[in-house]
N, C-alpha and C positions, 0 to 999 in steps of 0.2 A: 609439214607447214609449207605454205606457198613461199616462193622466193621473192625478196624485195625487188621493186622496180629499179631502184638505183643502188649501185654498190658504193661503198664509202670511197671518197677520193683519196689519193695518195697523201694528202695533207693531214689525214686522220690517223696515219700509222703510229704516231707517237702518243696517241690518246689512250687513256686507261680503258676506254670503252671500245677500242678498235675491234677487239675480239668478242667482248661481252655484249656490246650493243648490237641491235638488230636494225637493218635498213638505214635509209638516209633520205632526207627531204630537203628541197630547196624552198625558198619563200614563194608565195603565190600572191597575185594581185599587182596592180600598177605601182612602180617605184615612186611615182609622184602623187600617190594617194594622200589625201589630207590626214587619214587615220592609219596608224600602224598598230596592229594587235600582236602582242608578244606573249606566247604561252610558255609551257615548261619543257616538255619533250614529246616524243611520238608515242602513240599507242600502236597496237598491232595493225589495225586497218591503215593507219597513216604510214607505218613502216613499209607495208606491202605496196601501197599505191604510190608512195613517194610524195604525198600531199599532206599538208598539215590540216588537222581538224576535219576529218572526213568520217570518223567512226561515231560512236554514241555521243561522245563529248562534242563532236563536230555538228551533229544534228541539234544538240542543245544550243550551241553557239548560233546556228542558223536561225533558230526560233527566237533567240534573244535579240539578234540583230533585226529581225523582222518586227518584233515588238517596238524596237527603238526607232523604226523607220530608216534603217540603214541597209543599203543594197550590198550584199556580201561581195558581189563582183567588183565593187568600187574601192574596196579596202585592201590593204597589204597585211599579210599574215605570216608569221614566222614563230620559231620557238627558240628558247635559250640553248637547248641541246638538239642537234639535228638528227639524232637517232633514237631508238627505243631502248631505255636503260633496262637492265635485267629486272624482271618482275614489275615493270613500270615504276620502279623505285628510284627517285632522284633526291627528293627533299630529305636531308639527313643521312643519305647513304654514304658509305666510305668513299665512293668515287665522285661525290657531288661537286666538290670544289675543283678538282682536277679536270673533270669533264666540262664544267662551265668555263673554266679558264681556257681550255683548248678550243672550245666551240665559239669563243668570243671572236675568233678570226672570221667566222661566218656572220655572227650577229652584229658586230660593230659597223660594218659597211651599211647594213640595213638601217641601223639606228641613225646613221649619218645622212641618210636620204632626206629630201626636203619634205618631211611629214610635218603637219601642223601640230599634231597631238599623238602621243603614244598611250595606248591602253594596255596596262599590264594585267595579265590573267593569272591570278594566284600569287602565293607568297614568294616563290622562287623568282618569278619574273619581276616582282616588285623590288626585291632586294638587288637583283642583278642590274636592272636598268637604272635605279637610283643609287647604286653603290652603297647599299645599307648593310653589307655583311659586317658582322661584329657589333652592330648597333642592337642593343637589347630592346625588347618591348615592341618590335615591329610586327603588327598583325594586320591582315587584310581588313578585319572587322573595324579597325580604327583608321584605316587609310582609304577605304572605298569611297568613291565619289568626291574625294578631296582633289584639289588642283595643286600638284607639286610642280616644281621646275628643276629639272636635272642640273646639277652643278658641275659634274665631272664627266669625263669620257666623251664618247662620240655623240651622246644624246644631250650634251650640255646646252642649256638654254631653252630646250624644248619643254612644252607642257606635258605632264604625265598625269593621267587619271587612272588610279588603280581600281580593280574590281575583282570579284571572285572568279575562280577558274570554272569554266562550264562543267567539267567533270564533277566538281563539288556539288553543283546544282543537280546534275544528272544522277548522282549517287544518293540523293535523298533530301538535300537542302532546297527543296522547291519553294519553301517559304521566302527565299531570297530572290526569287525570279524578278519581281518588280523592282527590287533594289538594284539589281544589275541593269535592268532596263533604264532606271533613273541615271545610273552612272554612265551608261552608254549615250544617253541623250545629252548629258553634260559634255561628254567628249565631242559629240556631234556639234554642239553649239560653239565649242571652241574652234573646231575645224572650219566652220563656216566663216568665222571671222579671221582667224590667223593671229599670230602674236603681234601685238602692237596696234591692231585695228580697233575701231570703236566698239565692236561687238565682242572683242576678246574678253575673257573673264578676268578683269582686273580685281585681284583679291583685295577686299576693302582694308584700308589702313585702320589701325587701332592704336590708341594711346595706352601703353602698359605702364602702370605704376608698380614697380618691383621693389618691395621693402623700403619705402621712403621713410623719412624720419617720423617719429610719433606726431610731431606738430604738423607735418605735411599731410599725414593721414587724417588728422583731426580737421584740417582745412578742407580736404576732399569730402569728408563726411558732412561738413557744414554746407557745402555746395549742394550735395544731394538733398539735404533737409530743406534747403531753400526751394529747390525744384519741387519737392514733395508738397510744400505749402502752396505753391502756385497751382499744382495739379495733383491733389491728394489721391484721386482715383486713377490717375493716368501714369503714375511712376511706380514701377515695381523694382524691388531690390533683390538681386540674386545673392544668396548666402551659401557658401560651400566651405567645408572644412577638410583639412588634410590630417590624417592620422597614420600611425605605423601600419594599420591594416590596409590603407590606401596607397602606401608608399610604392613608388615605381610605376605610377600610372595605372594601377589596378582598376579594372572596369567596375563601375558602380553596380551594374546588374549582377556581378559575381559575388558581391558582398552578401554574407548570410548572417544569421544570428549567432553563428559560432565565431564570428569576428568580434572579439570583445574588448579590443583596445579602447580605452577612454581618453588617452593622452592626445591632445590637440597640438599639432605642430605648426599649423598656419591657418589663416582664415582668408578666403577670397570673396570679394564683393564686386558687383557691377550693377548699374541701373541704366546704362546705355549700351547699345549694341556695338559701339566703337571705342569703348573705354573700360578698363578694368583695374582693380586694385587688389594687391595681395600683401599681407603683412604677417610677420612671424607672431605666433601666439606666446608672447613673453613680456615681462616687465611692464614698461610704461604703455605699451599698446593695449593691454587688457582692459583698463578702465575706459579707454576711448571706444574699444569694440563694444563694451557693455552699453555705453551711452548710445551708440549708433543703433544697436539692436533694439534697445528700449524705445527709441523714438521712430523706428522705421514704420512704414506703412505696410502695404501688401508685400509679402516675402515669397520668393521663389526658391525651391530647393530641388535638387535632383537626388532622390532617395532620402526623403524627409525622415523616415523611420530610423535611419542611421545617424544623420546629422543632428536633428533636433534634440534627442535625449542626451547626447554628449555635450551639447552647448548648455543645456539646463543643468546637467551634472556639474559642469564647470562653474556654475553660479549665475548663469544668464537666464533668470527666471522669466523675464519678459522678452519675447522675440516678436517684434512687430505689433502694431496696434490693429492690424487687420488679419486676414487669413494667411496661413502658410500653405501654399499650394505645392503638392508633390508632383513635379512634372514627369518624373519617371513613370508613375502609374497613369498619368494623363496620356502620355505617349502610348502606353500599353493599351489603353482603351481605344486609341485611334487605330493602331494596328498591333494586334496582340500576339502575332506569331513571329516577331523578329526580336533580335537582342535588345536588351534594356539600357545598355551603356550610353553615356553622353557622347562618347567618341563615335559611336555608330550613328546616332541621330543628328549630330551637328551638320554634316554635309547636306542633309535634306532640307535645311533651313538657312543656309548661307554658303556662299562660295568661300572656301577656307582651305587652309593647309592642315595636315594632320599634326597633332600636338601631344597626344597621349604618351607617345614613346619618350618624350622629353623627361618624364618623371623618373626614368631610369638613368638619366645622364647627369653626372655630377656637375653641380653648378647651374643646372637648368630647372631646379625644383620650383623656383618662384615663377619663371616663365610658364611652366606647365600649369601651376595653380591659377595664375591670372586668367588664362584662357578658359579654364573651367567656369569661372564666373561669367565671362563674356558670352560663352556659348549657352549657358543656362538662360540668359536673357534672350538671346536670339531664338533659341528653341521655344522658350515660353511664349513669346508673342505668336509664333507660327502655329504651335500646337493648339493653343486656346482658340485661335481663329478657325483652324481646321475642324476642331471639335464642334464649334458653334455652327459653322457652315454645313457640317454633315448631320446636324441635329442630334449629336451624341454627347453634348456637354452635360446634360442633366444626368445621364447614366454615370459619368465619372463623378459628378458633384454629389449625387446621392449614394451610389453604391460603393464608392471608394472613399471620397473625402468625408462625408458625414458619417458613414458607417464606421470608418476607422476611429473617429473621435468618440462616438457614442455607443458603439457595439463591440468592436474588436479589441481596441486598446483597454477599455475597462475590464473586459473578460480576461485578457492576458494578465492584467495587474492582479486580479483576484486569484486566478488559477484553479486547478483541479486538485482536491485533497487526495493524498496517497496514503494508504494504510501500509506504512513501511514494514512492520513485522510480516504482514501477509505477502508483501512484495519479496522480502527476503526468503520466506518459505517457498514461494513460487520459484525463485531462483534455484533453491536447493533441489526442488522437484525437477526442474528442467536439467540441472546438472546430472541428476540421477538418470534421467531419460537419455541424455547424451552419452553418459558412461556405458549404459546398456548397449546402445547402438555401436559405440566404438569397440566394445568388447566383442560383439558379434563380428564386426569387420576384422578385428585383429585375429580372431580365431579362424577366419577363412584363409584361403591360400593366395590372397591377392598380394602381389609384389609391392613392396614399399620402395624406398629409395636408399641409395648408398651415399654417405657423406664422409669426408670431403670428396669432391669430384675425382681427383686423381689418386686418392687414398694416401696412406702413410707407408713409407718404405720400411720403417721399423714399427714394431708393435708398441702402442702407447704403454708407458710405464705404469706399474701397479702403485698403490698407495704405500706410505712408509711402513705400515703394519701388514702389508700383504693384501690390502683391499683391492678389489678389481679396479681396473682403470676407470676413471670418471670421464664421461663424455663432456665436451665443452658446452657451457650453458647456452651458447648461441644456437645450438642445434634445435633447441626447444622453442625458439621464438620468444614471444612475450605473452604466451597464453595465461600463465599464472598471474602476471601483473595486471592483465585485463579482466581478471575474475573468472577465467575459464579453467577451473581446477580439473574438470573432467578430462579435457584435452591434455593438460600438462601432465596429469598422472598417467594417462594412456601412453604418452610418448616416453615418459621416464621409466615406466614399468616394462615396456616392450622393446626398448632399444637394446641391441646386442652388438658385440664386437666380433666381426667375422673376417676371415682371410679369403681373398679371391685372386684368381689369376686373370690379369687383364692385359690387353695390348697397350703398350706405352710407346709414344713417339719420343725418341731420344736423339739428341744431337751428339755426333761424334766427329772427331777430326781425323780424316784419312791421312793427313800429313804426319802427325806425331802419334797417332793411335790412341789419344786420350779419349775416354768414353764417359767420364763424369765431370760435371762442372764446366761443360763447354758452353760459353755464352756468346753473345754477339761481338764482344771485344776480345775474344780468345786470341792469345798469342802462344805459339808453340814453344815449350821449354827446349832449349838448345840440346840438352842431353838426350831428348827423346827423338830427335830428328837424325835421320841417316846422314853421315858426313858428306856423301856425294850429292846431297840435295842443296848444300849451302852455295850461295853466290856471293863472292867478295866477303866471305866471312859472316854473311847474314842468312838466317834460316828463310825458307820460302814462305810465301803467303799461305796461311792455313786454308785447307780445303775442308770446310765444315758441311756435313750432310746430315740429313734426318733419316733415321732407320726406325722401324717398328719392331719391338721385341715383346715377347710374352714374359711378364714379370708378376710376382706375387706381391700383393699389397694388402694392407689392413684398412678396414672401413668400419664405420658405425652404421649398422643396418637399422634404419628407422621403419616403423610399421606403416602400413598404408594410411595416407592422409586424405580423408574425404573432402578437405578444403582445397586440395591442390587439383586444379582443373586438368593439368597434364597427366597426373596419375590416373584420374578417372578415364580420360581418353585412352590411355595405354591399357587399362583394364578392359575397356569395351573391345578394343582390338584383340587383346589376348583371349577374349571370350569368343572370338569368331564373329563379332558383330561390327557394324560401322557406326561411328559417331555421327551426330547431327551436324548441320551447318548453321552457323550464326546468320541471322536474318540480314544484317547489314554488311558484315565483312566477308561472309561466305566461308569463314574459316571453320575448322573442326571444333565441335563443342560437345561437352557432356552436360548440357544445361538441364533444367528441371523437366522440360518437355521431352527431351531425348531419353532421360532416365525413366520417365513414366512409361513411354512407349516400349522401351526395352523390357521393363518389368512385366508389362502386359503380354509382350510377345514371348518372352522366354520363361517367365515365372521364377527367375533367379532372385532369391531373397536379398542378395547383396544390393541390387538396385533399390529395393524398398528400404533397406537400412540406410543407404546413403540419402535418399529423399527424406526419411524421417529425421535423420541427424541434421540435415541442412535446415529443415523446418524448425526444429528445436533451437538450433544455434541462432537462427535469424531472430526468433522471438526473444531469446535470452539476451543476445547482444544489443538489439535495438530497443526493445521495450522493457527490459529489466535492468541489465547493467547500464544501458544508455540512459534510461530514465533515472536510475539511482544517482547518476552524476549530475543530473539536471534538477534535482529536487532542491528547492530553496529552504531557508531556515524555517519557513512556515509550514514545512512538510507538504508543500504543493508543487505540482508541475505547472509551468507557465509557458505552454506552447504558443507559437506564433501562427496566426492565420495570415496567409499571403494571397496575392491576387495573380500569381504567376501563370496558371493554366491559360492557354490561348482561348479556351471557350468562355473565359471570365468566370468560371466557377472558383470557389475557394479551395485552397490547399493548406495543409497543416505541416509544420516542421518543428523539430526539436521537442518531442518526437512527433512522428506523423500518426496522431491518434485516430485520424479518419480511417486508417487501414485496419485497426483492430475491431472495427464493427463490420468490415467487409466479410469476415469469417463468422457466419452465424449457423455453423453446422451443429451446434448443440452446446450444452453446458460443460462438456468435457473437452471442447476444442482448446487449442493453445491460446487463441485470441480471448476466449472466455476466461481463461486463467488470469490474463492480465487485467481484464475488465473487473474482476473481483477486487483488484487492488485499488481501483478508483472508487472512492466512497464519499458520502455526504458527511458534513460536520455533524456533531451531536445535536439532536433536535431538528435535523433537516432531512430532506429527501432529495434524491436525484429524479428529475422528470425529463423524459425524452418524448417529444411530439414530432411525429413523422408524417409527411404528406404521403397519402396512400396511392401507390401506382401513378405518381405524378408524371413520369416521363412517357408512360404509355398513354395517359390522358392527353398530354401535350401533343403527342404524335397524332392522336385522333382529331384534336382541334386543328392542327396544321393541315391534315388531309381532308378536313371537312366531312368527317364521318361520325355522326352522333351515335350510331350503333357501336362503333369501336370504342367511343368514349364510355358508353354504358358498360361494355364488356371490361374495359380497363378498371372501372369502378368495382365491378363484381368479381373479376378474375378471368382475364383473357387466357391465362395458362390452362386453367381447368376447362375452358370452353374448347380450346384446341384438343385437349386430352379427351374430351367427350367424343369428338369426331374420330380420334385415333382408336378409341375403344369400340367404335361402331355404334355408339349410343348417343348421337348428337343432341345437345341441348337446343332448344328452340328459342329464338328471340321473341316469340310470342308469349312466352311464360312471364310471369310476374317477377319482379326483382327478388322477392322473398323465396320463390320456388327455385330460381336460378342460383341464388346464394346457397340454399340448402343442398342442392345437387352438386355444386362445385366443392363444397366442404366434404361431401361424401367421396367424391372422386379423389381429392387430395389425400384423404385418409386411407381409402381402400386400394388405390392404384398409384402408389408413390413412384414407381419406375416410369410408368406412362406419363405421369404428371411432370416428372423431371425431364423426360424427353421433350415434352411440349414447352416447358419453361426455358430450356436451353435454346430451343429454336426461336422463341419469342425474343429473348434477350439478345441472341446472336444477330437476328435480323434487325433489331433496333439500332445496331451499330455496324451494319453493312457486312456482316459475316456471311460468306457464301456457304452453300451446302458442303463444298469441299473443305472450307475453313472449319465448319462445325465438326465434320468427320475427323479432321486432323487434331482439333483442339479438345474434343470430347470423345475419345475412342471408347470409353466405358459405356457411354450413352448410345453412340452410333457405331456399332462394330464394323459396318461396311458403309461405303460411300452411298450406296443405294438407299440405306436407311435414312440418312440425312436428307437425301434428295426427295424421298417420299414425304417426309414430315414437312419439309419446306414447301413442296408443291401443295400439300393439303392446307398449310397455313395461308398461302396466297389465295387459295380457293375460298376459304372461310372469311378472309379479310381482303376482298377483291381490290380495295383502293390502295392497299399498302404498297404493292410493287409499283403501281403507277406513281405514287408519291415519291418513292425512292428514286425512280428514274427521273422524275421531274427535278428532284433536288440535285442529282448529279449533273444533269444537263444544264440546269441554271447556274450552278457553281462553276461549271466549265465555261459557260458563255460569258458570265459577268466577271468571273475571277474572284467573287466574294458572295457571301450571303448575309443579309441583315442590313440594318440602317436605321433611320429615324422612325419612331413610332407613329402610328396613324390609327384612326378610329374606324376604318373600313375593314371588315373581316377579309373580304376577297383580296384587297390590295396587300393586307398584312401577310396573307398566307399563300398568295399565288404570284407575287411579283418577284420575290427574292431580294427586293431592295429595302425591305422594312423589317422591323423587329419590335415586339411589344415593349421592350425595355431599352431600345436604342443600341443594341449590341451589333457588332459586325465582325465577321471573320473572313479572312482572305484565303483562297484556295488556288494553288498553282499546279497541283499534281493530281487532279481528278482523273485525268487520263495519263497513261504512261506510253512510252514508245520503245518497242523491242526491235533491235536491228535484225534483219533477215539476210541470210546468205542467198546468193543467186539461186541455188538449187531449191531452197525453201520457198523462195518467191515464185519460182516456176511451178512448183507443186501447188502452191496456193492459187495461182492463176488457173491451172487446169481444174482443180477442185471446184473453184467458184464458177467457171464456165459451164461445167456440167449441171450446176444447180441454178444457173441464171442469176448469180450474185455479183455480177460485174456492174460497177457504177458508171456514170456518164463519162468519166475520164478514162475508162477502159481498164481500170484496176479493180481487183477484188475489194468488196466492201470491208472496211476495217483495216485497210492498208494504205499508207500514205508514202509519198516520196519526199525525203528531206535531203537537200544537197545531192539529188540524183540517186539516192540510195533508199531502198524500200525498208519501211518500218511497220511493224504490226502494232495497231492501237490496242492497248490493254487497260484494265482498270488500275489506276494509280493509287498511291498510298493515301492521297487526300480524299478518295471516294468514301472511305469509311468515316473519316472525320466530318465530311460534309453531311452524311446521313445522320450522324449523331448530334450535329450542331444545334439545330432548332430545339429538339426536346431537352437536351442538357442545359443549354443556355437560358431557355425560358424558365425552366424549373429553378435554375440558380437565381434569376432575376426575381422570381416570385418569393423565394425564401429570403432574399435580401430586403425586399420591401416589407415583409412581415417583421423582420428584425427592427427596421426603422420605426414601424408603427408601434412596436412594443417598447423600444428602448430610447427613442429620442425624447428628451424632456418636454418638448412642446406638443407631443402627441396626446390625443385624448385617451389613448389606451396605454399610457406609460406605466411600466412595471419595473423600471430600471433601478428602483431603490428598495426592492422587496427583501434583499439579503442584508438585513441590518443596515440599511442606508446605502448599500452598494449594489452593484448589478447582480442579479441572479443568473444571468446568462453566462454559460461556460464556453460553448463553442458550437459552430455550425458543423453538422456531419452529413455531407452529401445532401439529402433531402429532408433533414430533420434538424431540430435544435435541442441542445442539452442544457438544462437548468439545474441549479442547486437552490433549494428554497426552504425556509423555515416551515415547520409543520403547520403553524397557524396561518400561514399565508399561501399554502399550496392551492386551496380551492380558488382563491382570487386569481393566482397566476394561471391556473388551468383554464378557468372560464375566459379570461382575457385572451390568452394565447390561442385557444381553440377557436374562439369567435373571430379573431383577426385572421387566422390561417384559412378558415372556411369562407371568409368574406368573398363575395363576387369580385373578380378582378376587372375593373373598368378598362384596363389596357387590353383585355382579351374579349372583345365583343363576340356574341354568338347570334347567328341568324334566328329570327323568330320561328321559322319552320322546324327548328330542332326541338323546340318545346322544353328547353332546359334553362330558360331565363335569358336575360339580356347579356349577361357576362358569365364567364366560366367560373365555376366553383369546384373546389377539390377538397375531398374529405381528409381527415387526419386519423392517425392511430396514436394511442397514448400508453406509455409505460412509466412505472414509478417504482422506486426501490431505495434501499439504504446503500447498496453498492451497485456499480454499473453492470456487474455480471449476473445479478439476481433481480432483474427488473421484471415486474409482473404486468401483463396486459390488463388495462382497465377498460371496461366497457363504458362507452359514452353513447349518448343518444345519437342514432344515425343522422347524417346530415339532412336526408330527405324528410326527417320528422321534425326538424328544427326550422322555424321561420328564418328566412334569409336576412342577414344584416344588410342595411342599405349600402350601396356602392359608395365608397368614400375615396375621393381623390387625395393625393398626397398633400400633407401639410407643408407649408413654407412659412418661415418666419418673415415678418414684414421687411426686416433689414436684409434678409437673404434675397427677397424678391428684388429689392433695390439693387443689391449687388449683382444679381443676374443681368439687370438692364445695364448696369455700369460696365460689366465685363463685355457685353455685346458691343456697347459703344466704344470701349477702349480698344478692342481688337480691330474694329473697323477703322479707328483713327490711326493706330500704329501701323496696321498692315503687316505684311510678311516680308522679312528681309529678302533681297533678291536671291534667286536660286535658278 
């Protein structure tokens, strides 16, 4: 390792990191700079050069500063710790506080310099500069972009703007890039003005009503109602509740359906951005709260799905006379790849202090609650305006707000019927399978583990009647309590008591010779000390040392545990193989991918047994035992459909039933076993209607290739397979001939078909040939195999690679893809600024930057010069300089997400529109009452919809649903030269059955044989159209709070 530029000064000698820490750095930048940046500690590059932030994190910081319009040479930069801690570990390390305390001698003078604002980078700097050690609930997520003012220490009186550490962004959190840019711009605006100047960020004053008397609360409510009368459409009421689930300032975005507390502790209200009210939910307050809710106008909530049901359960059946808007999901539509919490979003819409941590401070609960209401109002005004300005309000209004009311919540309320005896039988079957795999693993010679760690000095005693010693119950965990009898029996049957010789560290006293029971407060017994060692009648100070001895101890020998990752890694190494590396942490792993590769490489059946066991355990724990706990008294599961994915697709929780359809390997698969348990009620059938090849079709539409759309209809996998077989299909053939040929290929050449299918699917989501080879080693034994298939695919679909390159370039250039809809096909598909359904996704890591050592850089230069690949700057193409250090430009994590965005999100939007057409009561195609007056819709599943319908109504549901789903989509215009109509149509496939595992395909008339239904624009209720106009006017009138 290279030696550091600077040795530690003598003042470091008493520091705990004097020997352990590496290198030393001094601050850089002018001492009079308006902005001081404070990081955590040094990395290797910083320790060697003696300069802060010059490594990978330094390159990220340089790019962030550039985005914020800040010249790095004009700012001051330092760290809380001036050396590199062992393993780059400081936060939470044993030496954290002693190192920070010792290094304060270097940091304090820097903080005292005449800087206008201090930017803290990461949690350690945040706590150190603001002296928040010991304060619970302090998270960068809730402090970023806020304007704090240091109260103590050398920074007292200075403005502090916290933000994320560049290394956090560099390690994968690229979605927060623009958030950091916003935080830095806020700091820059403060620095330009300076404290006390007219442009300094004066934090707006707010009137806080903390637990006033019931009559004072009633008076406040009457003032609000008077304001509402004067401006019924212009006053919104924020309503927020506190429950035990939310105690301590817990982030709203972290609440899930497993948070089941219904007890309301307090209610927070606000209708102005500078005034808030909070009252305890008790006694005389409750009737006044009920009156206020019943007479309110438009209501704002942050996480409506949590707050509204609990208020209604408490007896407040009327909540507002207008709409209840869920601002959390509105914010998600605006930028879908960032955290959902109110604490995160608040600084984006007002200059404010952090407040979420107050929820964990005794006596501050009311202050914490009242700010929740105020910030809900502030964010509400800004988010609605931004959605309207971006042309994205209708996407939120229709696909979240309306669909939640008329599609998703009714489906949740009805739920999916479970055949409980079949579920129990499936559990027994899975337990049997697990027991078989465990027995095979137990019979092998894989080492288990010894408990307890240090063993017993004495052999555990036998029972009163001579029974063998009984192992402690804690050794078995809670497998039996969790319903995992196979694992519990395996451990109980195979545990044995063994004696082993081990090295034991023992403390002995050299003064008195005592060897047992020597502790930290040991005092030598006088009778054991030699008389000539006494001083003034007192024995000498004990000299206690640690010696290592070989001793025999008793242990409980547990069998190999396939659920223990460390035991799996140890087995891999004992077998002479190397474990894999976790993608994010780069730590050793024995994950599924590693086990599969090793099984293929070695043929060792143990790897296969572990994989099988884990698969069985996952299905049993999640979809059988987990489902059993969630079945209501009506024998139905009631899963929740959420909007969390950043692509704005739906996801399913408690349990995730969308996953059990991903495994369609046949009727004997584990997923199929669970699907058999989902049944229709007597006299009913389950109906699943699926868009056929929708994402491939959407890809063809986006890249403007009608031939690819045609192949996506008929079978692009088989088309590629025909070329792999050397018997290529011709696009000049009729659809009937192509379809017949494709079916023959799929039947007679399944391996070739699978090779083509993996390639098509992989390419759709940006998987490279190397990625396909690594992910599907069964299909592509060598890298060359994957490269040849991919090259052929690009040859038969020539526009595909061009489209993927365009997507990546556009996402990198704009920082996002998507935006408001437009009726021009070219602008929709070639600008990157539009989307048929008004969706948008931000991308900050389409390109990545890998630091190069000087030797690597020189080799790259020499290689590029020989091939004429030097750009105008004199550097090799694909290499950039950041902070004078060379970095290789590589494909970043966001590249795959960008490629997948348009096909996935357009498919999701199309499915959501079909749901509204079928389930909104004002739609001409309404079928929302076909299940005995209730909705027949059960859940969306990727690109399909699942229904439960009475037998006599099945024909009506199928006709309506198929017609709606096949209808030309006016939001997706097609050029006339394509010859496929004015708007894009997509065919569907139909399955029907009594249980979800035995669904039969039903032949329906092909789409090209059915006259096209007229293009129908979305319905809007008259009052909803008025409301749309009112919202537009309201947002314009209120404007956005200063930021």
